[in-house]
C-alpha positions as YAML, in Angstrom:
chain: A
units: angstrom
residues:
- id: 1
  name: UNK
  ca: [-86.12, -56.06, 12.45]
- id: 2
  name: UNK
  ca: [-86.36, -59.52, 14.04]
- id: 3
  name: UNK
  ca: [-90.12, -59.64, 13.35]
- id: 4
  name: UNK
  ca: [-89.54, -58.99, 9.64]
- id: 5
  name: UNK
  ca: [-86.82, -61.66, 9.57]
- id: 6
  name: UNK
  ca: [-89.26, -64.12, 11.07]
- id: 7
  name: UNK
  ca: [-91.96, -63.17, 8.57]
- id: 8
  name: UNK
  ca: [-89.46, -63.53, 5.73]
- id: 9
  name: UNK
  ca: [-88.40, -66.97, 6.90]
- id: 10
  name: UNK
  ca: [-92.02, -68.03, 7.39]
- id: 11
  name: UNK
  ca: [-92.94, -66.95, 3.88]
- id: 12
  name: UNK
  ca: [-89.99, -68.80, 2.37]
- id: 13
  name: UNK
  ca: [-90.87, -71.92, 4.37]
- id: 14
  name: UNK
  ca: [-94.50, -71.70, 3.25]
- id: 15
  name: UNK
  ca: [-93.36, -71.40, -0.38]
- id: 16
  name: UNK
  ca: [-91.17, -74.49, 0.06]
- id: 17
  name: UNK
  ca: [-94.12, -76.43, 1.47]
- id: 18
  name: UNK
  ca: [-96.25, -75.43, -1.50]
- id: 19
  name: UNK
  ca: [-93.48, -76.44, -3.89]
- id: 20
  name: UNK
  ca: [-93.33, -79.87, -2.25]
- id: 21
  name: UNK
  ca: [-97.08, -80.23, -2.72]
- id: 22
  name: UNK
  ca: [-96.70, -79.26, -6.39]
- id: 23
  name: UNK
  ca: [-94.08, -81.97, -6.83]
- id: 24
  name: UNK
  ca: [-96.53, -84.75, -6.00]
- id: 25
  name: UNK
  ca: [-97.76, -86.73, -9.00]
- id: 26
  name: UNK
  ca: [-101.30, -87.31, -7.75]
- id: 27
  name: UNK
  ca: [-102.20, -83.63, -7.44]
- id: 28
  name: UNK
  ca: [-105.33, -82.30, -9.16]
- id: 29
  name: UNK
  ca: [-104.86, -79.53, -11.71]
- id: 30
  name: UNK
  ca: [-107.06, -77.10, -9.78]
- id: 31
  name: UNK
  ca: [-105.06, -77.77, -6.60]
- id: 32
  name: UNK
  ca: [-101.78, -77.29, -8.42]
- id: 33
  name: UNK
  ca: [-102.94, -73.91, -9.72]
- id: 34
  name: UNK
  ca: [-103.93, -72.85, -6.22]
- id: 35
  name: UNK
  ca: [-100.60, -74.01, -4.78]
- id: 36
  name: UNK
  ca: [-98.73, -72.19, -7.54]
- id: 37
  name: UNK
  ca: [-100.63, -68.92, -7.01]
- id: 38
  name: UNK
  ca: [-100.22, -69.09, -3.24]
- id: 39
  name: UNK
  ca: [-96.53, -69.95, -3.56]
- id: 40
  name: UNK
  ca: [-95.91, -67.03, -5.90]
- id: 41
  name: UNK
  ca: [-97.69, -64.69, -3.48]
- id: 42
  name: UNK
  ca: [-95.55, -65.91, -0.59]
- id: 43
  name: UNK
  ca: [-92.38, -65.36, -2.64]
- id: 44
  name: UNK
  ca: [-93.51, -61.89, -3.75]
- id: 45
  name: UNK
  ca: [-94.26, -60.94, -0.14]
- id: 46
  name: UNK
  ca: [-90.86, -62.29, 0.96]
- id: 47
  name: UNK
  ca: [-89.17, -60.26, -1.79]
- id: 48
  name: UNK
  ca: [-90.93, -57.10, -0.59]
- id: 49
  name: UNK
  ca: [-89.70, -57.75, 2.95]
- id: 50
  name: UNK
  ca: [-86.19, -58.30, 1.64]
- id: 51
  name: UNK
  ca: [-86.33, -55.07, -0.37]
- id: 52
  name: UNK
  ca: [-87.52, -53.16, 2.71]
- id: 53
  name: UNK
  ca: [-84.66, -54.60, 4.75]
- id: 54
  name: UNK
  ca: [-82.16, -53.56, 2.07]
- id: 55
  name: UNK
  ca: [-83.58, -50.03, 2.09]
- id: 56
  name: UNK
  ca: [-83.27, -49.80, 5.87]
- id: 57
  name: UNK
  ca: [-79.71, -51.13, 5.67]
- id: 58
  name: UNK
  ca: [-78.76, -48.56, 3.02]
- id: 59
  name: UNK
  ca: [-80.31, -45.75, 5.06]
- id: 60
  name: UNK
  ca: [-78.42, -46.86, 8.17]
- id: 61
  name: UNK
  ca: [-75.21, -47.17, 6.16]
- id: 62
  name: UNK
  ca: [-75.48, -43.54, 5.03]
- id: 63
  name: UNK
  ca: [-75.63, -42.24, 8.62]
...
């Protein structure tokens, strides 16, 4: 479970970094689209990891 926690945290951190890049005023439109797409992918992946962790928790809770 620790590995998934680390992956989750890494993905959230990566999304934050991309958001900071998007906040800059001198960013090119093409770069902003790439940052946005990559950030959304990181957040989607993090959400999947979170959903998996919830499922494991629920399964363990039923035992």
